[in-house]
DSSP file (Angstrom, degrees, kcal/mol; ACC not computed):
  #  RESIDUE AA STRUCTURE BP1 BP2  ACC     N-H-->O    O-->H-N    N-H-->O    O-->H-N    TCO  KAPPA ALPHA  PHI   PSI    X-CA   Y-CA   Z-CA
    1    1 A M              0   0    0      0, 0.0     3,-0.0     0, 0.0     0, 0.0   0.000 360.0 360.0 360.0 142.3   -1.5   10.8    0.6
    2    2 A T     >  -     0   0    0      1,-0.1     4,-2.0     4,-0.0     5,-0.2  -0.539 360.0-120.3 -84.8 154.0    0.5   11.7   -2.4
    3    3 A P  H  > S+     0   0    0      0, 0.0     4,-3.0     0, 0.0     5,-0.2   0.856 113.5  58.3 -60.4 -34.1    2.0   15.2   -2.9
    4    4 A S  H  > S+     0   0    0      1,-0.2     4,-2.7     2,-0.2     5,-0.2   0.925 106.1  47.7 -62.3 -43.6    0.0   15.6   -6.1
    5    5 A F  H  > S+     0   0    0      2,-0.2     4,-2.6     1,-0.2     5,-0.3   0.917 113.4  47.8 -63.5 -42.8   -3.2   15.1   -4.2
    6    6 A L  H  X S+     0   0    0     -4,-2.0     4,-3.0     2,-0.2     5,-0.4   0.927 112.5  48.9 -63.6 -45.0   -2.2   17.6   -1.5
    7    7 A I  H  X S+     0   0    0     -4,-3.0     4,-2.5     2,-0.2     5,-0.3   0.949 113.9  46.0 -59.0 -49.8   -1.1   20.1   -4.1
    8    8 A L  H  X S+     0   0    0     -4,-2.7     4,-2.1    -5,-0.2    -2,-0.2   0.943 117.8  42.0 -59.3 -49.8   -4.3   19.8   -6.0
    9    9 A T  H  X S+     0   0    0     -4,-2.6     4,-2.1    -5,-0.2    -2,-0.2   0.935 117.8  44.0 -66.6 -47.7   -6.6   20.0   -3.0
   10   10 A L  H  X S+     0   0    0     -4,-3.0     4,-2.4    -5,-0.3    -1,-0.2   0.880 113.7  50.4 -69.3 -36.2   -4.8   22.7   -1.1
   11   11 A F  H  X S+     0   0    0     -4,-2.5     4,-2.7    -5,-0.4     5,-0.3   0.889 109.4  51.4 -68.5 -37.5   -4.3   24.9   -4.2
   12   12 A M  H  X S+     0   0    0     -4,-2.1     4,-1.7    -5,-0.3    -2,-0.2   0.908 112.0  47.3 -62.9 -39.9   -8.0   24.6   -5.1
   13   13 A M  H  X S+     0   0    0     -4,-2.1     4,-2.3     2,-0.2    -2,-0.2   0.910 111.2  52.4 -66.0 -40.4   -8.8   25.6   -1.5
   14   14 A R  H  X S+     0   0    0     -4,-2.4     4,-1.6     1,-0.2    -2,-0.2   0.952 111.5  43.5 -61.0 -51.5   -6.4   28.5   -1.8
   15   15 A V  H  <>S+     0   0    0     -4,-2.7     5,-2.5     1,-0.2     4,-0.4   0.831 111.8  55.7 -68.2 -28.6   -7.8   30.0   -5.0
   16   16 A G  H ><5S+     0   0    0     -4,-1.7     3,-1.0    -5,-0.3    -1,-0.2   0.910 108.0  47.4 -65.4 -41.0  -11.3   29.5   -3.7
   17   17 A L  H 3<5S+     0   0    0     -4,-2.3    -2,-0.2     1,-0.2    -1,-0.2   0.774 106.6  59.2 -69.7 -24.9  -10.4   31.5   -0.6
   18   18 A L  T 3<5S-     0   0    0     -4,-1.6    -1,-0.2    -5,-0.2    -2,-0.2   0.521 130.0 -90.9 -81.3  -5.1   -8.9   34.2   -2.9
   19   19 A G  T < 5S+     0   0    0     -3,-1.0     2,-0.5    -4,-0.4    -3,-0.2   0.532  70.8 151.3 114.6   6.5  -12.2   34.6   -4.7
   20   20 A M      < -     0   0    0     -5,-2.5    -1,-0.3    11,-0.1     2,-0.2  -0.592  35.7-145.1 -73.6 124.1  -12.3   32.2   -7.6
   21   21 A R        -     0   0    0     -2,-0.5     3,-0.3     1,-0.1     2,-0.2  -0.477  10.7-123.2 -85.9 159.9  -15.9   31.3   -8.2
   22   22 A R  S    S+     0   0    0      1,-0.2     3,-0.1    -2,-0.2    -1,-0.1  -0.619  78.6  25.5 -99.9 160.8  -17.1   27.8   -9.4
   23   23 A R  S    S+     0   0    0     -2,-0.2     2,-0.3     1,-0.2    -1,-0.2   0.840  83.8 122.1  59.9  42.0  -19.1   26.7  -12.4
   24   24 A I        -     0   0    0     -3,-0.3    -1,-0.2     1,-0.1     3,-0.1  -0.955  60.4-133.7-127.7 154.9  -18.3   29.6  -14.8
   25   25 A A  S    S+     0   0    0     -2,-0.3     2,-0.4     1,-0.1    -1,-0.1   0.896  84.1  29.1 -76.4 -42.0  -16.7   29.4  -18.2
   26   26 A D        -     0   0    0      0, 0.0     2,-0.4     0, 0.0    -1,-0.1  -0.939  65.7-148.6-126.9 143.1  -14.1   32.1  -18.0
   27   27 A Y        -     0   0    0     -2,-0.4    -7,-0.0    -3,-0.1    -2,-0.0  -0.833  32.7-103.4-107.1 148.4  -12.1   33.6  -15.2
   28   28 A D    >   -     0   0    0     -2,-0.4     3,-1.9     1,-0.2     5,-0.3  -0.557  23.2-145.9 -68.8 121.1  -10.9   37.2  -15.1
   29   29 A P  G >  S+     0   0    0      0, 0.0     3,-1.4     0, 0.0     5,-0.2   0.713  94.5  71.9 -64.3 -18.3   -7.2   37.2  -15.9
   30   30 A L  G 3  S+     0   0    0      1,-0.3    -2,-0.1     2,-0.1    -3,-0.0   0.656  82.2  71.0 -71.2 -14.2   -6.7   40.1  -13.5
   31   31 A L  G <  S-     0   0    0     -3,-1.9    -1,-0.3   -12,-0.0   -11,-0.1   0.629  99.0-137.0 -75.9 -12.2   -7.3   37.7  -10.6
   32   32 A N    <   +     0   0    0     -3,-1.4     4,-0.2    -4,-0.2     3,-0.2   0.914  56.1 139.9  57.0  50.3   -3.8   36.2  -11.4
   33   33 A F     >  +     0   0    0     -5,-0.3     4,-2.8     1,-0.1     5,-0.2   0.317  37.0 102.3 -98.4   6.4   -4.9   32.5  -11.0
   34   34 A D  H  > S+     0   0    0      1,-0.2     4,-2.5    -5,-0.2     5,-0.2   0.920  81.8  45.7 -60.3 -46.9   -2.8   31.4  -13.9
   35   35 A F  H  > S+     0   0    0      1,-0.2     4,-2.7     2,-0.2    -1,-0.2   0.930 114.2  49.1 -60.6 -44.8    0.1   29.9  -11.8
   36   36 A W  H  > S+     0   0    0     -4,-0.2     4,-2.3     1,-0.2    -2,-0.2   0.902 112.0  48.3 -63.8 -41.1   -2.4   28.2   -9.5
   37   37 A H  H  X S+     0   0    0     -4,-2.8     4,-2.3     2,-0.2    -1,-0.2   0.900 111.5  50.3 -66.2 -40.3   -4.3   26.7  -12.4
   38   38 A Y  H  X S+     0   0    0     -4,-2.5     4,-2.3    -5,-0.2    -2,-0.2   0.937 112.0  47.0 -63.0 -46.4   -1.1   25.5  -14.1
   39   39 A A  H  X S+     0   0    0     -4,-2.7     4,-2.3     1,-0.2    -2,-0.2   0.890 112.7  49.5 -62.8 -40.1    0.1   23.8  -10.8
   40   40 A M  H  X S+     0   0    0     -4,-2.3     4,-2.4    -5,-0.2    -1,-0.2   0.877 109.7  52.0 -67.3 -36.5   -3.3   22.2  -10.3
   41   41 A T  H  X S+     0   0    0     -4,-2.3     4,-2.2     2,-0.2    -2,-0.2   0.924 110.2  47.7 -65.4 -43.9   -3.3   20.9  -13.9
   42   42 A V  H  X S+     0   0    0     -4,-2.3     4,-2.1     1,-0.2    -2,-0.2   0.926 112.8  49.2 -61.6 -44.7    0.1   19.3  -13.5
   43   43 A A  H  X S+     0   0    0     -4,-2.3     4,-2.2     1,-0.2    -2,-0.2   0.895 110.2  51.2 -61.5 -40.4   -1.0   17.7  -10.2
   44   44 A A  H  X S+     0   0    0     -4,-2.4     4,-2.5     1,-0.2    -1,-0.2   0.895 109.3  49.9 -66.3 -39.1   -4.1   16.4  -11.8
   45   45 A Y  H  X S+     0   0    0     -4,-2.2     4,-2.4     2,-0.2    -1,-0.2   0.874 109.5  51.8 -66.2 -36.3   -2.2   14.8  -14.6
   46   46 A L  H  X S+     0   0    0     -4,-2.1     4,-1.9     2,-0.2    -2,-0.2   0.900 110.4  48.3 -65.5 -39.9    0.2   13.2  -12.1
   47   47 A I  H  X S+     0   0    0     -4,-2.2     4,-1.9     2,-0.2    -2,-0.2   0.928 111.9  49.6 -64.4 -44.3   -2.8   11.7  -10.2
   48   48 A A  H  X S+     0   0    0     -4,-2.5     4,-2.1     1,-0.2    -2,-0.2   0.891 109.5  51.5 -63.0 -39.2   -4.3   10.5  -13.5
   49   49 A S  H  X S+     0   0    0     -4,-2.4     4,-2.2     1,-0.2    -1,-0.2   0.872 108.5  51.2 -67.3 -35.1   -1.0    8.9  -14.5
   50   50 A S  H  X S+     0   0    0     -4,-1.9     4,-2.1     2,-0.2    -1,-0.2   0.862 109.4  50.8 -68.9 -33.7   -0.7    7.1  -11.2
   51   51 A V  H  X S+     0   0    0     -4,-1.9     4,-2.4     2,-0.2    -2,-0.2   0.901 109.8  50.2 -67.4 -40.0   -4.2    5.7  -11.7
   52   52 A V  H  X S+     0   0    0     -4,-2.1     4,-2.5     2,-0.2    -2,-0.2   0.918 110.1  50.2 -63.4 -43.1   -3.3    4.5  -15.2
   53   53 A I  H  X S+     0   0    0     -4,-2.2     4,-2.3     1,-0.2    -1,-0.2   0.903 110.6  50.5 -61.2 -40.9   -0.2    2.8  -13.8
   54   54 A F  H  X S+     0   0    0     -4,-2.1     4,-2.4     2,-0.2    -2,-0.2   0.922 110.3  48.4 -62.5 -44.7   -2.4    1.1  -11.1
   55   55 A I  H  X S+     0   0    0     -4,-2.4     4,-2.4     2,-0.2    -2,-0.2   0.906 111.4  50.0 -64.7 -41.6   -4.9   -0.1  -13.6
   56   56 A I  H  X S+     0   0    0     -4,-2.5     4,-2.6     1,-0.2     5,-0.2   0.914 110.5  50.9 -61.2 -42.5   -2.1   -1.5  -15.9
   57   57 A N  H  X S+     0   0    0     -4,-2.3     4,-2.4     1,-0.2    -2,-0.2   0.905 109.8  49.4 -62.7 -41.8   -0.7   -3.3  -12.8
   58   58 A V  H  X S+     0   0    0     -4,-2.4     4,-2.4     2,-0.2    -2,-0.2   0.917 112.1  48.4 -63.4 -42.8   -4.0   -4.8  -11.9
   59   59 A I  H  X S+     0   0    0     -4,-2.4     4,-1.7     1,-0.2    -2,-0.2   0.939 113.8  45.6 -64.2 -46.8   -4.6   -6.1  -15.5
   60   60 A I  H  X S+     0   0    0     -4,-2.6     4,-1.3     1,-0.2    -1,-0.2   0.901 114.4  49.1 -63.3 -40.5   -1.1   -7.6  -15.7
   61   61 A T  H  < S+     0   0    0     -4,-2.4    -1,-0.2    -5,-0.2    -2,-0.2   0.886 112.7  46.0 -68.3 -39.4   -1.4   -9.2  -12.3
   62   62 A T  H  < S+     0   0    0     -4,-2.4    -1,-0.2     1,-0.2    -2,-0.2   0.772 108.4  56.6 -77.7 -23.9   -4.8  -10.7  -12.9
   63   63 A R  H  < S+     0   0    0     -4,-1.7    -1,-0.2     1,-0.2    -2,-0.2   0.868 119.7  24.2 -75.5 -35.6   -3.9  -12.1  -16.4
   64   64 A G  S  < S-     0   0    0     -4,-1.3    -1,-0.2    -5,-0.2     2,-0.2  -0.622  77.7-166.2-131.6  76.1   -0.9  -14.2  -15.3
   65   65 A P        -     0   0    0      0, 0.0     2,-0.6     0, 0.0    -3,-0.1  -0.415   0.8-167.0 -68.1 132.0   -1.2  -15.1  -11.6
   66   66 A K        -     0   0    0     -2,-0.2     2,-0.5    -5,-0.1    -2,-0.0  -0.963  13.5-144.6-118.3 112.8    2.0  -16.5  -10.2
   67   67 A N        -     0   0    0     -2,-0.6     2,-0.4     1,-0.0     0, 0.0  -0.635  10.4-138.3 -81.7 126.2    1.5  -18.1   -6.8
   68   68 A A        -     0   0    0     -2,-0.5     2,-0.4     2,-0.0    -1,-0.0  -0.665  19.8-157.1 -80.5 135.8    4.4  -17.6   -4.4
   69   69 A T        -     0   0    0     -2,-0.4    14,-0.0     2,-0.0     2,-0.0  -0.901  47.5  -5.6-116.2 144.6    5.2  -20.7   -2.4
   70   70 A G  S    S-     0   0    0     -2,-0.4     2,-1.5     1,-0.1     3,-0.2  -0.242 113.1 -28.3  76.2-163.5    7.0  -20.9    0.9
   71   71 A N    >   +     0   0    0      1,-0.2     3,-1.2     2,-0.1    -1,-0.1  -0.634  64.0 167.3 -91.9  78.5    8.5  -18.2    2.9
   72   72 A V  T 3  S+     0   0    0     -2,-1.5    -1,-0.2     1,-0.3    -2,-0.1   0.733  77.4  47.9 -68.5 -22.1    9.5  -15.8    0.0
   73   73 A W  T 3  S-     0   0    0     -3,-0.2    -1,-0.3     2,-0.1     3,-0.1   0.458 104.7-127.1 -95.6  -1.8   10.2  -12.9    2.4
   74   74 A R    <   +     0   0    0     -3,-1.2     2,-0.1     1,-0.2    -2,-0.1   0.851  50.0 169.0  54.4  37.7   12.3  -15.1    4.8
   75   75 A S        -     0   0    0      1,-0.1    -1,-0.2     5,-0.1    -2,-0.1  -0.460  35.5-153.0 -77.6 151.5   10.1  -13.9    7.6
   76   76 A R        +     0   0    0     -2,-0.1    35,-0.1    -3,-0.1    36,-0.1   0.353  56.7 116.8-105.3   4.4   10.4  -15.5   11.0
   77   77 A S  S >  S-     0   0    0      1,-0.1     3,-1.4    34,-0.1     4,-0.4  -0.355  77.6-109.5 -73.4 155.9    6.8  -14.7   12.1
   78   78 A P  G >> S+     0   0    0      0, 0.0     3,-1.5     0, 0.0     4,-0.5   0.834 112.8  60.0 -57.1 -38.8    4.5  -17.7   12.8
   79   79 A E  G 34 S+     0   0    0      1,-0.3     3,-0.2     2,-0.2    -2,-0.0   0.746 106.8  48.0 -66.6 -20.4    2.2  -17.2    9.7
   80   80 A W  G <4 S+     0   0    0     -3,-1.4    -1,-0.3     1,-0.2    -6,-0.1   0.462  99.8  68.1 -95.4  -2.1    5.2  -17.7    7.4
   81   81 A Q  T <4 S+     0   0    0     -3,-1.5     2,-0.2    -4,-0.4    -2,-0.2   0.558  85.0  82.0 -93.8  -8.7    6.5  -20.8    9.1
   82   82 A V  S  < S-     0   0    0     -4,-0.5     4,-0.1    -3,-0.2   -12,-0.1  -0.523  90.6 -89.9 -92.4 163.9    3.6  -23.1    8.1
   83   83 A E        -     0   0    0     -2,-0.2    -1,-0.1     2,-0.1    -2,-0.1  -0.238  53.7 -84.8 -69.9 161.2    3.2  -24.8    4.8
   84   84 A S  S    S+     0   0    0      2,-0.1     2,-0.2    -4,-0.1    -1,-0.1  -0.948 110.7  41.0-113.3 132.2    1.5  -23.2    1.8
   85   85 A P  S    S-     0   0    0      0, 0.0    -2,-0.1     0, 0.0   -16,-0.0   0.570 104.4-113.6 -71.3 159.5   -1.5  -23.3    1.4
   86   86 A M        -     0   0    0     -2,-0.2    -2,-0.1     1,-0.1     5,-0.1  -0.256  30.8-105.4 -62.1 146.0   -2.4  -22.8    5.0
   87   87 A P    >   -     0   0    0      0, 0.0     3,-1.6     0, 0.0    -1,-0.1  -0.208  36.6-101.1 -64.0 166.1   -4.1  -25.6    6.9
   88   88 A V  T 3  S+     0   0    0      1,-0.3    -2,-0.1     2,-0.1     3,-0.0   0.881 123.3  38.1 -59.3 -42.0   -7.8  -25.2    7.6
   89   89 A H  T 3  S-     0   0    0      1,-0.1     2,-2.8    32,-0.0    -1,-0.3  -0.013 108.5-122.3-102.7  29.2   -7.3  -24.1   11.2
   90   90 A N  S <  S+     0   0    0     -3,-1.6     2,-0.5     2,-0.0    -1,-0.1  -0.333  92.9  40.5  66.1 -62.9   -4.2  -22.0   10.5
   91   91 A Y        -     0   0    0     -2,-2.8     4,-0.1     1,-0.1    28,-0.0  -0.949  54.1-177.0-123.0 115.8   -1.9  -23.8   12.8
   92   92 A D  S    S+     0   0    0     -2,-0.5    27,-2.1    26,-0.1     2,-0.3   0.733  80.2  42.2 -77.7 -22.1   -1.9  -27.6   13.2
   93   93 A R  E    S-A  118   0A   0     25,-0.2    25,-0.1    26,-0.0     2,-0.1  -0.926  89.8-113.0-123.7 149.5    0.7  -27.4   15.9
   94   94 A Q  E     -     0   0A   0     23,-0.7    21,-3.4    -2,-0.3     2,-0.3  -0.438  34.6-158.6 -74.0 154.2    1.1  -25.1   18.7
   95   95 A F  E     -A  114   0A   0     19,-0.3     2,-0.4    -2,-0.1    19,-0.2  -0.923  10.4-150.8-133.8 161.5    4.1  -22.7   18.6
   96   96 A E  E     -A  113   0A   0     17,-2.6    17,-2.6    -2,-0.3     2,-0.7  -0.996  21.4-125.7-131.7 136.0    6.1  -20.7   21.1
   97   97 A V  E     +A  112   0A   0     -2,-0.4    15,-0.2    15,-0.2    14,-0.1  -0.730  37.6 163.3 -81.8 118.1    7.9  -17.4   20.4
   98   98 A V        +     0   0    0     13,-2.1    14,-0.2    -2,-0.7     2,-0.2   0.500  47.8  68.0-115.0  -8.5   11.5  -18.0   21.5
   99   99 A G  S    S-     0   0    0     12,-1.5    12,-0.1    10,-0.1    14,-0.0  -0.525  79.6-103.8-110.9 176.2   13.4  -15.2   19.9
  100  100 A E    >   -     0   0    0     10,-0.2     3,-1.5    -2,-0.2    -2,-0.1  -0.742  28.5-123.2 -96.6 147.5   13.7  -11.4   20.1
  101  101 A P  T 3  S+     0   0    0      0, 0.0     3,-0.3     0, 0.0    -1,-0.1   0.740 108.4  52.7 -65.1 -21.6   12.0   -9.2   17.5
  102  102 A Y  T 3  S+     0   0    0      1,-0.2     3,-0.4     2,-0.1     4,-0.0   0.137  79.7  94.5-102.6  21.3   15.2   -7.5   16.5
  103  103 A D    X   +     0   0    0     -3,-1.5     3,-1.3     1,-0.2     6,-0.2   0.199  47.2 112.6 -92.9  16.3   17.3  -10.6   15.9
  104  104 A Y  T 3  S+     0   0    0     -3,-0.3    -1,-0.2     1,-0.3     5,-0.1   0.857  76.6  47.5 -60.3 -37.3   16.6  -10.6   12.1
  105  105 A G  T 3  S+     0   0    0     -3,-0.4     2,-0.3     2,-0.1    -1,-0.3   0.568  88.9 103.9 -83.3  -6.8   20.1   -9.8   11.1
  106  106 A L  S X  S-     0   0    0     -3,-1.3     3,-1.4     1,-0.1     2,-0.2  -0.557  80.1-109.3 -81.6 138.0   21.8  -12.4   13.3
  107  107 A E  T 3  S-     0   0    0     -2,-0.3    -1,-0.1     1,-0.3    -2,-0.1  -0.458  97.1  -2.1 -65.4 126.5   23.0  -15.6   11.7
  108  108 A G  T 3  S+     0   0    0     -2,-0.2    -1,-0.3     1,-0.2     2,-0.1   0.616  88.3 160.4  71.1  14.7   20.9  -18.7   12.7
  109  109 A S    <   -     0   0    0     -3,-1.4     2,-0.4    -6,-0.2    -1,-0.2  -0.403  25.8-151.3 -70.7 147.9   18.5  -16.7   15.0
  110  110 A K        +     0   0    0      1,-0.1   -10,-0.2   -12,-0.1     3,-0.1  -0.961  22.6 172.4-124.0 136.9   15.2  -18.4   15.7
  111  111 A Y        +     0   0    0     -2,-0.4   -13,-2.1     1,-0.3   -12,-1.5   0.749  68.4  35.7-111.5 -38.5   12.0  -16.6   16.5
  112  112 A V  E     -A   97   0A   0    -15,-0.2     2,-0.4   -14,-0.2    -1,-0.3  -0.955  58.1-169.4-124.3 138.2    9.3  -19.3   16.5
  113  113 A E  E     -A   96   0A   0    -17,-2.6   -17,-2.6    -2,-0.4     2,-0.3  -0.992  17.4-140.3-127.3 125.3    9.5  -22.9   17.7
  114  114 A F  E     -A   95   0A   0     -2,-0.4     2,-0.3   -19,-0.2   -19,-0.3  -0.646  13.3-131.8 -87.0 140.3    6.7  -25.3   16.9
  115  115 A I  E     -     0   0A   0    -21,-3.4   -21,-0.3    -2,-0.3    -1,-0.0  -0.728  14.3-134.6 -89.3 139.1    5.7  -27.9   19.6
  116  116 A D  E    S+     0   0A   0     -2,-0.3    -1,-0.1   -23,-0.1     2,-0.1   0.723  74.0  97.0 -72.4 -23.7    5.4  -31.4   18.3
  117  117 A E  E    S-     0   0A   0      1,-0.1   -23,-0.7   -23,-0.0     2,-0.2  -0.395  80.6-110.9 -70.4 146.0    2.0  -32.4   19.9
  118  118 A E  E     -A   93   0A   0    -25,-0.1     2,-0.4     1,-0.1   -25,-0.2  -0.474  25.2-120.8 -74.2 142.8   -1.1  -32.0   17.7
  119  119 A V        -     0   0    0    -27,-2.1     2,-0.5    -2,-0.2    -1,-0.1  -0.725  24.9-137.7 -83.2 129.4   -3.6  -29.3   18.5
  120  120 A K        -     0   0    0     -2,-0.4     2,-0.5     2,-0.0    -1,-0.0  -0.799  12.2-156.8 -93.7 125.2   -7.0  -30.8   19.2
  121  121 A H              0   0    0     -2,-0.5   -32,-0.0     1,-0.1    -2,-0.0  -0.893 360.0 360.0-102.9 124.4   -9.9  -28.9   17.6
  122  122 A G              0   0    0     -2,-0.5    -1,-0.1     0, 0.0    -2,-0.0   0.463 360.0 360.0 -78.6 360.0  -13.3  -29.5   19.4
């Protein structure tokens, strides 16, 4: 959850518990909800701007797809060790985990080793 969402939601709950009624046009200024309304408005604009950024990102991403090939993250897990696109049955060869999970920073460390025999699919 984002801080903006929490601020908006919790502040609305707070002013509701303090007596602010819903669905009326004007609020009594003596209730001193001005600060709470201002904070909720800022939070709502932050939420709206993040939604706009998300929509722009979706449009840009869908217009010009760039397919990543290979192990772009340099991950050592099994799903990143096979060729791209993935084979029909995910792994054409059996593999064995031979490394430790925390060996990522070690030079030349190996995590997965593929066995040369073909996997038979019934």
